[in-house]
N, C-alpha and C positions, 0 to 999 in steps of 0.2 A: 844277506847283502841286498836282496830285492826289497825287503821291508824298509831298510834304512835308506836305500836309494830313493824309493818312492817318497818317504818322509822328507828327505833332504831336498826334493824337488818342489815342496810346498812349504817348507819351514826351515829356518836357520837355527832353531832351538836344538843345540848339541845334546842336551839331556834327552829330549824326545827322540832324536835320531838314534841314540844309543839304546834307548828303551825299545824302540822298534826293531833294531838289529837283534837284540836279545829275544824279543817276541818271535821273530822270524826263526831264530835258532830253536827255540822251544817248540814251536809248531812243526818245524821240519823234523825234529827228533820224534815227536808224537806221530807224525805221518809215517815215518819209516818203521816205527814199531808196529803201527797198524798194518802196514804192508807185510811185515813179517808174519803177523798173526793170521792174516788172510791166507797166506801160503800154507799154513798148518791146518786149514779148514776151520778157523775160528768162527766162521759163519757159513751155513750151508747155502751156498749161492750158485752151486753148479760150476763154479770156477775151478779149473784144474789145480790140484794142490801138489806140493813137493817140487815146485819149479826151482826154488832156491836150493834144495838138496841136489837136484840134477845139475845145477850150476856150481855145486860145491861151496855155496855161501854159508858162512858161519853167522847165523842170525841170533838175535838176543834170546829167543826161546830155546834154541839149540845150545847155545853157550851156557845158559843157566842150567838146563837139564844135565849137560855133561859135568857141570860143577857139583852136581848133587849125587854123582855116582863115581865109582873108582874101579880100578883093575880091569878084569876081562870084559865086563859089560861096556865100559867106557871105550876100550880098545876096539871092540866089535862095532859099536856105533860109528866111531871115527873111521874104521876101515870101510864100512858101508858108504859113508859120505864121500870118501876119497875114491873108492874103487867100484862100488856096485850101485852108483847113483842113477843108473838107467833101469834098473830092475824094479818094476812096480811093486812087487811083494816086499822088497827091501826098503823101498821108500815108505810104504805103509808102516813098516816096522819102526822106522825112524820117527815117523809122525806119532805113532802110538807111544813110543818111548818119551817123546818130548811132552806129550799130553799127560802121561802118567807120572812123570818126574817133576811136574809143576812148572814146566817152562812156559805154558800158555798163561797160567795164572800170574806168574812173576812178570811176564811181559805186559800183561793187561794192567797190572798194578803200576808198573813204570810209565806206561802210556798215560794213565789217568794222573800220575804225579806231574808229568810234563804239561798236560792239559790244565791242571789246576794252577801251575805256576804261570802259564800263559793268561789264564783268567785273572789271576792276582795282579799281574803286570798291567793288564788292560784297565783294572780298577784304579790304577794310579794315573791314568792318562785322561785327557779331556773326554767327556762323555758326549754322545750324540749319535748321529747316523753311522759315522765311520766306526766308532767303537762297537756299535751293535752289529755291524757287518762283520767286523773282525771276530766277535764272539760267535757268530754263526759260522764263520770259517773254522774256528777251533772245534765247534760241535761237529760239523761235517767231517772234518779230518778224523775224528776219533769214532764216529758213528757209521762211516761209509761202509758199504757192503762189497765194494770192488775197487 
Protein backbone atom coordinates (compact mmCIF):
# COMPACT_ATOMS: atom_id res chain seq x y z
CA UNK A 1 0.00 0.00 0.00
CA UNK A 2 2.86 2.40 0.79
CA UNK A 3 4.38 2.07 -2.67
CA UNK A 4 1.05 2.62 -4.44
CA UNK A 5 0.11 5.53 -2.14
CA UNK A 6 3.45 7.20 -2.78
CA UNK A 7 3.04 6.74 -6.51
CA UNK A 8 -0.56 8.01 -6.43
CA UNK A 9 0.66 11.18 -4.72
CA UNK A 10 2.79 12.07 -7.76
CA UNK A 11 1.02 10.33 -10.66
CA UNK A 12 -2.50 9.58 -11.82
CA UNK A 13 -1.31 6.71 -14.04
CA UNK A 14 -3.40 3.77 -12.73
CA UNK A 15 -1.15 1.21 -14.42
CA UNK A 16 1.93 2.64 -12.73
CA UNK A 17 0.13 2.80 -9.38
CA UNK A 18 -0.86 -0.87 -9.69
CA UNK A 19 2.67 -1.86 -10.70
CA UNK A 20 4.06 -0.08 -7.66
CA UNK A 21 1.49 -1.81 -5.43
CA UNK A 22 2.68 -5.14 -6.79
CA UNK A 23 6.32 -4.06 -6.41
CA UNK A 24 5.69 -3.24 -2.75
CA UNK A 25 4.10 -6.64 -2.24
CA UNK A 26 7.07 -8.43 -3.84
CA UNK A 27 9.68 -6.54 -1.85
CA UNK A 28 7.66 -7.03 1.34
CA UNK A 29 7.61 -10.80 0.85
CA UNK A 30 11.34 -10.85 0.10
CA UNK A 31 11.96 -8.76 3.25
CA UNK A 32 9.95 -11.16 5.41
CA UNK A 33 11.76 -14.20 4.03
CA UNK A 34 15.10 -12.51 4.73
CA UNK A 35 13.93 -11.82 8.27
CA UNK A 36 13.04 -15.51 8.64
CA UNK A 37 16.48 -16.53 7.36
CA UNK A 38 18.29 -14.24 9.78
CA UNK A 39 16.45 -15.89 12.68
CA UNK A 40 17.93 -19.25 11.66
CA UNK A 41 21.46 -17.91 11.67
CA UNK A 42 21.61 -17.43 7.88
CA UNK A 43 24.37 -14.89 8.50
CA UNK A 44 26.82 -14.99 11.37
CA UNK A 45 26.17 -11.52 12.75
CA UNK A 46 26.05 -12.12 16.46
CA UNK A 47 22.29 -11.59 16.44
CA UNK A 48 20.34 -13.99 18.66
CA UNK A 49 18.77 -16.81 16.68
CA UNK A 50 15.62 -18.78 17.33
CA UNK A 51 13.47 -15.84 18.36
CA UNK A 52 10.71 -16.92 15.96
CA UNK A 53 10.85 -20.42 17.46
CA UNK A 54 10.53 -18.96 20.96
CA UNK A 55 7.50 -17.04 19.73
CA UNK A 56 6.05 -20.22 18.12
CA UNK A 57 6.09 -18.63 14.66
CA UNK A 58 5.82 -20.90 11.65
CA UNK A 59 8.33 -19.37 9.26
CA UNK A 60 8.93 -20.37 5.65
CA UNK A 61 12.17 -22.28 6.41
CA UNK A 62 10.43 -24.26 9.17
CA UNK A 63 7.30 -24.94 7.11
CA UNK A 64 9.40 -26.23 4.23
CA UNK A 65 11.59 -28.38 6.50
CA UNK A 66 8.51 -29.91 8.12
CA UNK A 67 7.08 -30.67 4.68
CA UNK A 68 10.21 -32.71 3.93
CA UNK A 69 9.79 -35.07 6.89
CA UNK A 70 7.04 -37.23 8.32
CA UNK A 71 6.08 -39.27 11.32
CA UNK A 72 7.93 -39.19 14.61
CA UNK A 73 10.56 -36.63 13.59
CA UNK A 74 7.92 -34.18 12.40
CA UNK A 75 5.88 -34.63 15.58
CA UNK A 76 9.00 -34.15 17.73
CA UNK A 77 9.91 -30.88 16.00
CA UNK A 78 6.33 -29.60 16.23
CA UNK A 79 6.25 -30.53 19.92
CA UNK A 80 9.48 -28.63 20.51
CA UNK A 81 8.18 -25.52 18.75
CA UNK A 82 4.91 -25.65 20.68
CA UNK A 83 6.16 -26.70 24.11
CA UNK A 84 9.93 -26.47 24.57
CA UNK A 85 10.50 -23.23 22.79
CA UNK A 86 12.53 -21.62 25.58
CA UNK A 87 15.06 -24.43 25.96
CA UNK A 88 18.27 -23.28 24.18
CA UNK A 89 19.28 -26.87 23.35
CA UNK A 90 15.87 -27.59 21.83
CA UNK A 91 15.97 -24.37 19.84
CA UNK A 92 19.39 -25.32 18.44
CA UNK A 93 17.91 -28.72 17.54
CA UNK A 94 15.09 -27.10 15.56
CA UNK A 95 17.54 -24.75 13.83
CA UNK A 96 19.78 -27.69 12.87
CA UNK A 97 16.74 -29.61 11.61
CA UNK A 98 15.68 -26.68 9.42
CA UNK A 99 19.21 -26.28 8.04
CA UNK A 100 19.65 -30.01 7.35
CA UNK A 101 16.20 -30.40 5.82
CA UNK A 102 16.77 -27.75 3.16
CA UNK A 103 14.61 -25.08 4.75
CA UNK A 104 17.29 -22.41 4.51
CA UNK A 105 18.09 -23.24 0.89
CA UNK A 106 14.43 -23.29 -0.10
CA UNK A 107 13.67 -19.97 1.62
CA UNK A 108 16.76 -18.38 0.05
CA UNK A 109 15.62 -19.53 -3.40
CA UNK A 110 12.15 -18.11 -2.79
CA UNK A 111 13.59 -14.80 -1.58
CA UNK A 112 15.67 -14.54 -4.77
CA UNK A 113 12.59 -15.43 -6.83
CA UNK A 114 10.65 -12.50 -5.34
CA UNK A 115 13.70 -10.27 -5.69
CA UNK A 116 13.95 -11.11 -9.39
CA UNK A 117 10.24 -10.46 -9.90
CA UNK A 118 10.71 -7.03 -8.30
CA UNK A 119 13.68 -6.30 -10.59
CA UNK A 120 11.69 -7.46 -13.63
CA UNK A 121 8.78 -5.23 -12.67
CA UNK A 122 11.10 -2.24 -12.22
CA UNK A 123 12.44 -2.84 -15.73
CA UNK A 124 8.93 -2.12 -17.10
CA UNK A 125 8.76 1.28 -15.41
CA UNK A 126 10.27 4.64 -16.30
CA UNK A 127 14.02 4.55 -15.67
CA UNK A 128 16.01 7.16 -13.81
CA UNK A 129 17.01 8.07 -10.27
CA UNK A 130 13.80 6.73 -8.75
CA UNK A 131 14.12 3.34 -10.43
CA UNK A 132 17.79 3.19 -9.43
CA UNK A 133 16.90 3.93 -5.80
CA UNK A 134 14.21 1.24 -5.87
CA UNK A 135 16.71 -1.27 -7.28
CA UNK A 136 19.07 -0.42 -4.41
CA UNK A 137 16.20 -0.95 -1.98
CA UNK A 138 15.56 -4.41 -3.41
CA UNK A 139 19.25 -5.28 -3.12
CA UNK A 140 19.44 -4.00 0.45
CA UNK A 141 16.34 -5.94 1.44
CA UNK A 142 17.82 -9.26 0.38
CA UNK A 143 21.44 -8.60 1.35
CA UNK A 144 20.92 -7.02 4.77
CA UNK A 145 22.70 -8.60 7.72
CA UNK A 146 20.20 -7.65 10.40
